[in-house]
C-alpha positions as CSV (number, residue, x, y, z in Angstrom):
1,X,-22.7,44.5,15.5
2,X,-24.0,42.5,18.5
3,X,-25.6,40.0,16.1
4,X,-22.3,39.5,14.2
5,X,-20.4,38.9,17.5
6,X,-23.0,36.3,18.6
7,X,-22.7,34.5,15.3
8,X,-18.9,34.5,15.6
9,X,-19.1,33.0,19.1
10,X,-21.6,30.4,17.9
11,X,-19.3,29.4,15.0
12,X,-16.3,29.1,17.3
13,X,-18.4,27.0,19.7
14,X,-19.6,24.7,17.0
15,X,-16.1,24.2,15.6
16,X,-14.8,23.4,19.1
17,X,-17.7,21.1,20.0
18,X,-17.5,19.2,16.7
19,X,-13.8,18.5,17.1
20,X,-12.9,15.6,19.4
21,X,-9.7,13.8,20.2
22,X,-9.0,10.7,18.1
23,X,-6.0,8.4,17.6
24,X,-5.3,7.1,14.1
25,X,-2.6,4.6,13.1
26,X,-0.9,6.0,10.0
27,X,0.5,3.9,7.1
28,X,3.8,3.5,9.0
29,X,2.0,2.1,12.0
30,X,2.5,5.3,14.1
31,X,-0.2,6.2,16.5
32,X,-1.1,9.9,16.1
33,X,-3.6,11.6,18.4
34,X,-5.2,14.9,17.4
35,X,-8.5,16.7,17.4
36,X,-10.7,15.8,14.4
37,X,-11.7,17.2,12.2
38,X,-8.5,19.2,12.1
39,X,-9.0,22.9,12.0
40,X,-5.6,23.9,10.5
41,X,-4.0,21.5,8.1
42,X,-0.9,21.5,5.8
43,X,-1.2,19.1,2.8
44,X,2.3,17.9,2.0
45,X,1.2,15.7,-0.9
46,X,-1.9,14.3,-2.7
47,X,-3.8,17.6,-2.8
48,X,-6.5,16.4,-5.2
49,X,-7.1,13.3,-3.1
50,X,-7.5,15.5,-0.1
51,X,-10.3,17.4,-1.9
52,X,-12.0,14.3,-3.3
53,X,-12.1,12.6,0.1
54,X,-12.6,15.7,2.3
55,X,-14.8,17.6,-0.2
56,X,-14.0,21.1,-1.4
57,X,-14.9,22.5,2.0
58,X,-11.8,20.7,3.5
59,X,-9.7,23.4,1.8
60,X,-11.3,26.0,4.0
61,X,-9.1,24.5,6.7
62,X,-5.9,24.1,4.7
63,X,-3.3,26.7,5.8
64,X,-0.4,25.5,3.6
65,X,0.7,22.9,1.1
66,X,3.5,21.7,-1.2
67,X,1.9,23.3,-4.3
68,X,4.5,22.2,-6.8
69,X,3.0,18.7,-7.3
70,X,-0.3,20.2,-8.3
71,X,1.3,23.0,-10.3
72,X,3.3,20.4,-12.3
73,X,0.0,19.5,-13.8
74,X,-0.4,23.0,-15.1
75,X,-3.7,22.8,-16.9
76,X,-5.2,20.7,-14.1
77,X,-4.1,23.3,-11.5
78,X,-5.5,26.1,-13.6
79,X,-8.8,24.3,-13.9
80,X,-9.1,24.2,-10.1
81,X,-7.9,27.7,-9.6
82,X,-10.5,29.0,-12.0
83,X,-13.1,27.2,-9.9
84,X,-11.6,28.1,-6.6
85,X,-9.3,31.2,-6.9
86,X,-8.4,31.0,-3.2
87,X,-6.2,28.0,-3.9
88,X,-3.5,30.4,-5.2
89,X,-3.5,32.1,-1.8
90,X,-2.6,29.0,0.2
91,X,1.1,29.4,1.3
92,X,3.6,27.1,-0.3
93,X,5.9,25.3,2.1
94,X,8.6,24.2,-0.5
95,X,9.7,20.8,-1.7
96,X,11.2,17.9,0.2
97,X,12.9,16.4,-2.9
98,X,14.7,19.6,-3.7
99,X,15.5,20.5,-0.1
100,X,13.5,23.7,-0.2
101,X,11.0,22.4,2.4
102,X,10.8,25.1,5.1
103,X,10.4,23.7,8.6
104,X,10.3,27.3,9.9
105,X,7.5,28.2,7.6
106,X,5.5,25.2,8.5
107,X,5.9,26.0,12.2
108,X,5.0,29.6,11.5
109,X,1.7,28.5,9.9
110,X,0.7,26.9,13.2
111,X,-1.0,23.8,11.8
112,X,-2.8,21.2,13.9
113,X,-1.9,18.5,11.4
114,X,0.8,18.1,8.8
115,X,0.0,15.4,6.3
116,X,3.0,13.9,4.5
117,X,3.6,11.2,1.9
118,X,5.7,8.2,3.2
119,X,8.7,9.3,1.1
120,X,8.5,12.8,2.4
121,X,8.4,11.7,6.0
122,X,11.5,9.5,5.5
123,X,13.4,12.1,3.6
124,X,12.8,14.8,6.3
125,X,14.6,12.7,8.9
126,X,15.4,14.7,12.1
127,X,13.3,17.6,10.9
128,X,10.2,15.5,11.9
129,X,11.4,15.9,15.5
130,X,11.5,19.6,15.2
131,X,8.0,19.7,13.8
132,X,6.6,17.5,16.5
133,X,8.4,19.4,19.2
134,X,6.5,22.5,18.0
135,X,3.2,20.6,18.7
136,X,2.4,19.7,15.1
137,X,0.8,16.3,14.6
138,X,2.5,14.6,11.6
139,X,0.4,12.0,9.8
140,X,1.8,9.8,7.0
141,X,-0.2,8.6,4.1
142,X,0.9,6.8,0.9
143,X,-0.6,6.3,-2.5
144,X,2.8,6.0,-4.2
145,X,3.1,2.3,-3.1
146,X,0.1,1.5,-5.3
147,X,-1.1,-1.3,-2.9
148,X,-4.8,-1.8,-2.1
149,X,-3.9,-1.8,1.6
150,X,-2.2,1.6,1.6
151,X,-4.7,3.2,-0.8
152,X,-7.5,2.2,1.5
153,X,-5.7,3.1,4.7
154,X,-4.6,6.6,3.3
155,X,-8.2,7.3,2.2
156,X,-9.6,6.4,5.6
157,X,-7.0,8.6,7.3
158,X,-7.9,11.6,5.2
159,X,-11.5,10.9,6.0
160,X,-10.7,11.2,9.7
161,X,-8.6,14.4,9.3
162,X,-11.4,16.1,7.4
163,X,-14.4,14.6,9.3
164,X,-15.6,12.7,6.2
165,X,-15.2,9.1,7.4
166,X,-18.3,7.8,5.6
167,X,-17.4,9.4,2.3
168,X,-13.9,8.0,2.6
169,X,-15.2,4.6,3.3
170,X,-17.3,4.7,0.2
171,X,-14.4,5.8,-2.0
172,X,-12.1,3.2,-0.5
173,X,-14.7,0.5,-1.0
174,X,-15.2,1.5,-4.7
175,X,-11.5,1.4,-5.3
176,X,-11.1,-2.0,-3.6
177,X,-14.0,-3.4,-5.6
178,X,-12.5,-2.4,-8.9
179,X,-9.2,-4.0,-8.2
180,X,-10.8,-7.2,-6.8
181,X,-13.1,-7.5,-9.8
182,X,-10.1,-7.2,-12.2
183,X,-8.0,-9.7,-10.2
184,X,-10.8,-12.3,-10.0
185,X,-11.4,-12.1,-13.8
186,X,-7.7,-12.5,-14.4
187,X,-7.5,-15.5,-12.0
188,X,-10.5,-17.2,-13.6
189,X,-9.2,-16.7,-17.1
190,X,-5.7,-17.9,-16.2
191,X,-4.1,-16.5,-19.4
192,X,-0.4,-16.0,-20.0
193,X,1.0,-12.7,-18.7
194,X,1.9,-10.3,-21.4
195,X,5.2,-8.4,-21.0
196,X,4.7,-4.7,-20.4
197,X,6.9,-1.6,-20.3
198,X,5.9,1.8,-19.0
199,X,7.9,5.0,-19.5
200,X,7.4,8.6,-18.4
201,X,7.7,10.3,-21.8
202,X,8.7,13.9,-20.7
203,X,12.1,13.5,-22.3
204,X,10.7,12.6,-25.8
205,X,11.6,10.0,-28.3
206,X,15.4,10.5,-28.4
207,X,16.0,9.9,-24.7
208,X,14.8,6.9,-22.7
209,X,12.7,8.2,-19.8
210,X,12.1,6.9,-16.3
211,X,10.4,3.6,-15.8
212,X,8.9,2.0,-12.7
213,X,9.6,-1.1,-10.7
214,X,7.6,-1.9,-7.6
215,X,5.5,1.2,-7.2
216,X,3.4,3.6,-9.2
217,X,2.9,2.4,-12.8
218,X,5.0,-0.6,-12.2
219,X,2.7,-1.8,-9.4
220,X,-0.4,-1.0,-11.4
221,X,0.8,-2.9,-14.4
222,X,1.7,-5.9,-12.3
223,X,-1.6,-5.9,-10.4
224,X,-3.5,-5.6,-13.7
225,X,-1.9,-8.9,-14.8
226,X,1.3,-7.8,-16.6
227,X,4.8,-9.0,-16.5
228,X,6.6,-5.7,-15.8
229,X,10.0,-5.9,-17.7
230,X,11.4,-3.1,-15.5
231,X,10.9,-4.9,-12.2
232,X,14.1,-7.0,-12.3
233,X,16.3,-3.9,-13.0
234,X,14.6,-0.9,-11.2
235,X,13.4,-1.1,-7.6
236,X,11.2,2.0,-7.5
237,X,11.9,4.3,-10.5
238,X,14.8,4.8,-12.8
239,X,16.0,4.3,-16.4
240,X,16.7,1.0,-18.2
241,X,19.5,0.4,-20.6
242,X,18.0,1.0,-24.1
243,X,19.2,-2.4,-25.2
244,X,17.5,-4.0,-22.3
245,X,14.1,-2.7,-23.4
246,X,14.7,-4.2,-26.9
247,X,16.0,-7.5,-25.5
248,X,13.0,-7.8,-23.1
249,X,10.7,-7.4,-26.1
250,X,7.5,-6.2,-24.4
251,X,4.1,-7.1,-25.8
252,X,2.6,-3.8,-24.6
253,X,4.2,-0.4,-24.1
254,X,2.6,2.5,-22.2
255,X,4.1,6.0,-22.5
256,X,2.8,8.5,-19.9
257,X,2.9,12.3,-19.9
258,X,1.7,15.5,-18.4
259,X,0.2,18.5,-20.2
260,X,3.7,19.8,-21.0
261,X,7.0,18.2,-21.6
262,X,10.7,19.0,-21.9
263,X,11.0,18.8,-25.7
264,X,8.9,19.2,-28.8
265,X,8.2,15.4,-29.1
266,X,7.5,14.8,-25.4
267,X,4.5,12.6,-24.7
268,X,1.7,14.9,-23.6
269,X,-1.6,13.9,-22.0
270,X,-4.2,15.4,-19.7
271,X,-6.3,18.5,-19.3
272,X,-6.8,20.4,-22.6
273,X,-4.8,17.9,-24.7
274,X,-6.3,17.0,-28.1
275,X,-6.5,13.3,-28.7
276,X,-5.2,13.6,-32.2
277,X,-2.1,15.4,-30.9
278,X,-1.6,12.8,-28.2
279,X,-1.8,10.0,-30.7
280,X,0.6,11.8,-33.0
281,X,3.2,12.1,-30.1
282,X,2.6,8.4,-29.3
283,X,3.1,7.4,-32.9
284,X,6.6,9.0,-32.8
285,X,7.8,6.4,-30.3
286,X,7.5,3.7,-33.0
287,X,10.4,5.4,-34.7
288,X,12.7,5.2,-31.7
289,X,16.1,3.6,-32.6
290,X,15.9,-0.2,-32.3
291,X,12.2,-0.3,-31.4
292,X,11.0,-1.6,-34.8
293,X,11.8,-5.1,-33.7
294,X,9.8,-5.0,-30.5
295,X,6.5,-7.0,-30.5
296,X,4.5,-4.1,-29.1
297,X,5.6,-1.8,-31.9
298,X,5.1,-4.4,-34.7
299,X,1.6,-5.1,-33.4
300,X,0.7,-1.5,-32.8
301,X,0.1,-2.1,-29.1
302,X,1.4,1.3,-27.9
303,X,-0.7,3.3,-25.4
304,X,-0.6,6.7,-23.8
305,X,-1.7,7.5,-20.2
306,X,-2.0,10.7,-18.1
307,X,0.8,10.7,-15.6
308,X,-1.3,12.7,-13.2
309,X,-3.7,9.8,-12.8
310,X,-1.2,7.6,-10.9
311,X,-0.4,7.4,-7.2
312,X,-3.9,8.6,-6.3
313,X,-7.2,7.2,-5.2
314,X,-8.4,8.2,-8.7
315,X,-6.2,5.5,-10.3
316,X,-8.7,2.7,-10.1
317,X,-9.5,3.7,-13.7
318,X,-5.9,3.1,-14.5
319,X,-6.1,-0.5,-13.4
320,X,-8.9,-0.9,-15.8
321,X,-6.8,0.9,-18.5
322,X,-3.8,-1.5,-18.1
323,X,-6.1,-4.6,-17.8
324,X,-7.9,-3.7,-21.1
325,X,-4.6,-2.8,-22.9
326,X,-3.1,-6.1,-22.0
327,X,-6.2,-8.3,-22.2
328,X,-8.5,-6.5,-24.7
329,X,-10.9,-9.4,-25.2
330,X,-11.2,-10.2,-21.5
331,X,-11.9,-6.6,-20.6
332,X,-13.7,-5.4,-23.7
333,X,-16.7,-4.2,-21.5
334,X,-14.6,-1.7,-19.6
335,X,-14.5,2.0,-20.4
336,X,-11.5,3.2,-18.3
337,X,-11.5,6.9,-19.5
338,X,-15.2,7.2,-18.7
339,X,-14.5,5.7,-15.2
340,X,-11.9,8.3,-14.7
341,X,-14.3,11.1,-15.7
342,X,-17.1,9.6,-13.6
343,X,-14.9,9.9,-10.4
344,X,-14.6,13.6,-11.0
345,X,-18.3,13.9,-11.6
346,X,-19.1,12.1,-8.3
347,X,-16.4,13.4,-6.0
348,X,-14.8,16.6,-7.3
349,X,-16.1,20.1,-8.2
350,X,-14.5,20.4,-11.6
351,X,-15.0,18.7,-15.0
352,X,-11.8,17.8,-16.8
353,X,-11.7,17.9,-20.6
354,X,-8.8,16.5,-22.5
355,X,-7.1,13.2,-23.2
356,X,-6.3,10.9,-20.3
357,X,-5.8,7.6,-22.2
358,X,-5.0,6.9,-25.8
359,X,-4.2,4.0,-28.1
360,X,-2.7,3.5,-31.5
361,X,-5.1,0.6,-32.1
362,X,-8.1,2.7,-32.7
């Protein structure tokens, strides 16, 4: 009994002595001062990144999260829960985008730090003042923008929150190196930019899905050397007129998907998805009304990608994927899917099995 009490006091002492006051500048340029590593954290977005950067042990200090973004990748979520069942016990705080985010619940969980995505912070408006008035330190990160600067900065911030600064620096440096290597090779080759179109394929073949302008897949395809046909018409994400896709005549088309979709012919990709089934779903898009005249369809340059591999520090592999899809000879040495799996092997406690990229070319 006495021994247990002494050990408890020692643990509390070590936690208190390890934590020290730091000030970080978040992605919005806000100075936020808190004790790091934080002892009680709510993860508003990017839950897998938080584990990759902070290690699995970082989740010992997570007292709440917006679980829906992880649960939307159902098989991926189940893989993690099987490995770490306690994830299911972390209280959910609701969704900002559906106005179910509960300020009261967040305050009741008594976190030191609430980590939010840029878009969440902006959407919450005056609720941020209520949270800060309760003594909660709100820190903003952003992988959605798909810029090297924000990816690196967000990774460094998570490193400070979790006390894993060195690990974060390594992950950020590896990401930056991948992007810079691709960019240099493209600049040296100075080839014409192929036109590229990306669509989230949850709605299936009969209905045009969301595409991306300046962020997410739009930004990735542009940085990987493509001429994104959606950029002139969609700022962030939205739908193009079907005739506009045909008129733009993309050279390369990428259809993204999660493990499940809304209809029987939805594009599906990810954990537990058989490659033959993913390729069959992708093949169906060749039969979409009017697409037979598109260059990408005529030349069989249709590709599938896992939607869960975007807006994350893991998406360096997706830069490789787009670069190789658009410039197959220039980047013939790259193995994007293996790069994606290697990140898991190096930084995460689970091993995904499924289809994360697919092509009709082979």
